[in-house]
N, C-alpha and C positions, 0 to 999 in steps of 0.2 A: 206730845211735844214735837215729835218728828214731822207729824202732818202739818202743824202750824208752821214749822220752819220750812217745809217744802212749799207752802203757800206764798210765804214771803220771798223766798228765794226765786220762785218762777215769776213773781211779779217784778223782781229786780233783773230779770232776763236770763236766769240760769236755765239752760237747756241741754239736751244731749250733745256731748262735746265739750261743754262748758266745765270750768273747774272752780272749785271753792275750797280754800285751805281750812284746816282745823288746828287751832293752837290752844289747847285746853289741858287743865289738870284733869287727873283721872277721876271720873264721876259718871253718874247716869247721864248728865247733860252731854258728855262726850259721845256716848253711844247714840243718843238721840240726834246729835249733830251729824254724824255720818249717815245715819238712816234718813235724815231729812233731806240731805244733799242728793242721795240716790233716788229718794222718792221724787224730788223736783225733776230728775232726769239727768242731773250733772254727775261729775265725778269728784271724789274728795282727795285732797292732798294732805296728809298728816304730817305735821312738823312738831317736833317735841318742844315744850316751853323752855327746857333747859339749854337749848342751842344758843350759841352767842347771836347777839342782835344782827351782827353783819351777815352771818351765814343765812339766817332766816330771811334777811332783806334780799340777799342775792337770789335765793331760791324762788321767793315771791316775784321778784323782777324778772327771772328768766322765764317764768311761766305766764307773765302778765296777768297775775291774779287780780280780780276785781273785788272779790268778796272773802273776808276771813270771818270764821265763826270762832269765838273766843269766850272763855269764862271770866267772871269778874276779877278774879285773882290775877289774871294775865292781861287784863284790858289795857292798863297803862303801858306795859312793855310792847304790846302789839301796836298800840296807838302811836307810840313813840316811833317805832320802826316805820309806820305807814306814811310819816310826813315826808320821806324822801322817795315815795313811791306813788307818782301821779295816777298810775293806772288803778290803784286800789281805792275804791270809792265807797265801799260798805263794810262796817263792823257789825256783826250780829253777836250780841251778848244775851243768851236766854235767861241768865241767872242775875242779871244786873239790878241792884236794888234802886228802884225809881227815885228813892229819896236822896241818892248820892249822885251828884253831878260831876262830870269831869270838867276841868278848867276849860273855858270856851276857846282859849287861844291853842289848845291842843287839838280840838276838833276840826278846825278849819273847814275844808271842804268835804269831810268825810261824814257819811250818814251813819249814825249810831242807832242800831235797832235792838230794842230791849223787850222786856215782858209786855210793856204797854202797847207796843206795835204788834207783838205776837198774839195777844189775847183775842182780837177779833177774828183771827184766821179759823178756817174750818178745821174741825178735829177728825172729820171722815177722811178715809184714804183718797188720795188724788188719783186720777186715771193715770196708768203707767205711761211714761214718755220715752224711756230708754229701751233699746233693743239689745239683743244678745251680743251683737258685734260692737256696741258702743263702749267707750271707756268707762270703767267703774271706779278706778283709783290710780294714783301714781305715788309709789313709795320710793324714796331716795335712799340709795346706798350710804354707808357711813362715811365715805370719802377718805378712809384711812390710807388709800393708796394713790390719792390725788383728789380730783374734783368729784363731788357727789354726782351720781348718775341717777336719773329718774327711770324707774321701771314701770312702764305702762301696762296695765291689765284691763281686759275687757270682761264683761259679765259671763260670757259662756263658760270659760274654763274655771271661774270661780264657782259656779253652779255645779259643775262636774265634780269639783273637789268635795263640795258640801254633801253632794248625794253619795259619793263614793264613801266618805268617812262615815257618814250617819248609818249607811246600810252595812258596811263592813263591821262596824263596832256596835251595831245595835243601839244607837244613840237616840234618845227620846225622852218623854215624860216618864219619870220624875227626875231625870239626870239634872245635876247642877255642876256647871263649869265654874272654876275659879279663874277669873280674868286677871293673869298677871303679865301678859305680853305687853310690850310697848305698842302703841297705836302705830308707830312707824315701823314695825316689825311685821312681815307678812302672816305670821301665825295669828295675829289679832283679827284677820279677816274671817277665818274659820270661827274663832272664838266667839265673835259677835253674831255673825249671820248664820253660822252652822248650827250652834246650840239653839239659837231662837227658832231657826226653821224646823228643828226636829220637835219642837214643843217643850224643850228643856229650859232651864233657867240659867241666866247669867249673873254671876256674883262678881261685881266690880270691886277690885282692891284699890283703896285710895293711895294717893301719892306717897303719904308717910308710912302706911302700913306695909307697903311693897318692900320697904327696906329692911323689915325685921322678919327674919325666918321663923323666929319663935311665934309671932303673931299669925303668920301665914299657917303654920302647923295647928294653932288653936282654932282658926277658921275652918280648916279642913275637918278637924275632929269634932267641932261643936256645931257646924251648920250643915252637915250632910253632903259635903262636896263628894262627887263621884267621878269628876273629870279634871284632870290636870294637864295642860298642854304648854310645854315650854321647851327651851334648848336644855339638854342634859345638865349643864352647869348650874342653871337656876334651881332645878330640883335637887342637886347635889348639896346645895346650902342647907337644906332642911334635914339632911341625914344626921348630923350631930345631935339634933334635937329629938330624934325618934326614941332614943333610950329613955326620955322622961316620960314617954307616953305608955301607959299600962298595956302589956301584951306585945310590946315591941322588944326584940333582943338588942343588946348593945351592939352598935355597928362595929364590924370588924375592919 
């Protein structure tokens, strides 16, 4: 999936230094999207779907984003926002149902790239384009103290962190990481690329399941999760449920 995305994105002009936004619900398609952007040589900009339309619009406008990768569930939202963004020319929706068409008056001058357009692309790994000093992603701060600020990161320090974590904690096959971090939170960078680079497995938690601590604990116990990576507050939500698991004492 990521290789096909990389091929399409390169043909649309994405190259080192170029940016593509990701506005997707949590799924394997979201992981393939960020990998595809990096394989094309560009940098990804994660924007959470729950953000208000106007905030998303301003962030896309500030970076002059030309391409947004989106899932079918968010296609109408992104397409609606895109109508006031003349610089945005491509919407890539890898899971779009070919039988379902958007209203033609919404598409206007935007190119919609779906599974039909992705299918002919090569599935082999493309030749690397980006170098260690090129941008890998831009993650925006919450903006709680004012205007959100974009934090720009290059490939080199990301690789340094991945290698340090995997070596220090002995991460590798058959480790399985439960992916609960937001794509717009920097922990997600290790969660995706670090665990996969180690030979381990990434278990993506869906948009609904991530809201239910009981479900998360069930996944941990039943699916052989060995790696949890989050802010302490997120893990603390699971503590009240531990007493229900055999072998765990009542939390004090």
